[in-house]
C-alpha positions as CSV (number, residue, x, y, z in Angstrom):
1,M,-28.5,-9.0,92.0
2,A,-27.5,-12.9,93.4
3,K,-24.5,-14.3,94.3
4,V,-22.7,-16.8,92.1
5,K,-19.9,-19.3,92.7
6,I,-17.2,-19.1,90.1
7,T,-14.6,-21.7,90.3
8,Q,-11.6,-22.5,87.9
9,T,-11.3,-25.8,86.4
10,K,-8.8,-25.7,83.5
11,S,-5.3,-24.5,83.5
12,M,-4.3,-21.3,81.7
13,I,-1.2,-23.0,80.2
14,K,-1.5,-22.0,76.4
15,R,-4.4,-19.6,76.1
16,P,-4.5,-16.6,74.6
17,E,-3.4,-13.4,76.8
18,T,-7.5,-11.6,77.0
19,Q,-8.8,-15.3,78.2
20,Q,-5.6,-14.7,81.1
21,L,-6.4,-11.5,81.8
22,T,-10.3,-12.3,82.0
23,I,-9.5,-14.6,84.8
24,K,-7.0,-12.6,86.6
25,S,-10.0,-9.8,86.5
26,L,-13.1,-12.5,88.0
27,G,-10.0,-13.0,90.9
28,L,-9.0,-16.4,89.9
29,G,-5.8,-17.7,88.8
30,R,-4.9,-21.2,90.1
31,L,-6.9,-24.2,89.4
32,N,-9.5,-25.2,91.8
33,Q,-9.8,-21.4,93.3
34,T,-13.2,-20.3,93.9
35,V,-15.0,-17.2,94.4
36,E,-17.9,-15.5,95.2
37,V,-19.5,-12.9,93.3
38,E,-22.8,-10.7,92.5
39,Y,-23.7,-12.0,89.0
40,T,-23.6,-8.7,87.1
41,P,-24.0,-8.4,83.3
42,Q,-19.8,-7.3,83.1
43,I,-19.3,-11.1,85.2
44,Q,-21.9,-12.6,82.9
45,G,-20.0,-11.7,80.3
46,M,-16.6,-12.5,81.7
47,V,-18.0,-15.8,82.5
48,K,-19.5,-16.1,79.1
49,K,-16.0,-15.5,77.5
50,V,-14.3,-18.5,79.8
51,S,-16.7,-20.6,80.1
52,H,-14.8,-23.5,78.9
53,L,-12.2,-22.9,81.8
54,V,-14.7,-22.1,84.7
55,S,-18.1,-23.2,86.5
56,V,-20.4,-21.8,88.0
57,T,-23.1,-22.7,91.0
58,D,-26.0,-20.2,91.9
59,L,-25.8,-19.7,95.9
């Protein structure tokens, strides 16, 4: 699987709890925080759910 960088670009204030939990499960939590993960189908689904809060770049 390919690795990707996921960066949180928007705040979690006043977001539904499911989106907050998804951001935490991705390893994010602060604005402009970046993580490198394998781009598995599970990660793809999480990114799709919070796509308006994160940006994804290939490595």
